[in-house]
C-alpha angles and dihedrals in degrees: 000000000000090000090050092050092049090049092050090049091053092050091049090053090052091054094054112109113257113243114220115234115266107242099171119035111226115221136165106298121198120190118216108313113164114227126224100263091195089063094053108141116242120264115273101202123263115029130187123222120182120193117196128182111213119261121270113301128205088260093052092064109124097230093054108020111172140185100262108174111146095350106118107230127163131245122261119237087258089053092053090051091049091054092049091048090051090055092050090050090055091046091050089049088058092247121143116189115232098180129019122196122194141167121250093253114108096229087064098039093049091046089051092051093047094047097045093051083079103037112026120131116226109283094012112184123221122203123185128195137172087224088075092054119122119275108283107247095196116205091358093071112119094016121125107249096219092048091048089054089054095046100039102025128267094250094055093046089050089053091051091050105038110023125100101224109020115106125207120235108289123255114251130200092260091062111116091234097045098100092043088064109028096040092048109119090215088077096048092108093056119083116243089245091057096055110086126230092199133343144207114217088257090055089049089054092050090051093047101043098076090058092047090051098044102036119006101042095051090053092049094046092051090063099255122141102249127197121195114192108195145130138285096265100031088055091047088053091046092051089054090052097045096043096032095146096043104049135051134218088250091057091048089051091056096043118110117188113206122223118257098004117122115228105208121200125185103200139199122197124226133172122257112233118230095256090053097058093102089057091048097051104038087194091284096123114259120078107197120188091222138056137197117237125193112242113243116260116263121269112289094025109127112192113233136167134041109281118063156023082100093321110339102059128084116253104283141176114209144145131209095272104044140057120243114290104179124061134165106259 
């Protein structure tokens, strides 16, 4: 009888439906929903802001690197692994993400899902907004970058790519990728006048700042651990907004944000004095009476590299008591 019962139990187990592995953790996703800035909770001391460029996409591949912008292209296998590794880096740095912000583009949303599988706090909230989309490259979108440099001139292409206030040629309705963007239902809630046809980095910053002010900044100032998964240029623009008194347009021009490497900032908040308001606003719209300042690296930490602190140190995860332990190889 015992043998029969065991056999029946085994058969029953075989008959149970097989559950597919969960590759992307589904969490509560909120599309853009502006917060009441007036009700922003007061600062609670040290905050943590993590900026993460999505993993490598199929248009980031070195042999055929293209202007991607708002074209929605997938990650490569390498890009998926980069996103997973970023999540493990945050986990190993004892960071648990309370709120994750992403663009609407799949290379960012998939990277966010893969990363936060390893580092999400319980009940982590995810908010997505088109305002975090990559800089819109206008008519350049889909073009091979090296070929564009040959056809249009390397100096002009470099201005389009690296400058603060030079816009590329605008996208027109006869562009092959027009319908893939402007007929996309994900942008139905945005007015036609809000959606760009091509952007300078400054225009990208102006488009992004309202979402920083209404959603991201209140979360950071409340003491939550905040992860923003974005794109090379939208993150460059965001760095200019967040650290508006500490960085220059020239530094932003030189900044290169690597794919899949978390940029971790431990921040203090301090008030902006009245005579500093022009530094705080940069003409981008909002004029907060506060600013976020990166905490200095711990004793013995010597900044090196091209990316951070806030812009001349390699991507690094550290806390107050330890030297950096993660660098871009």
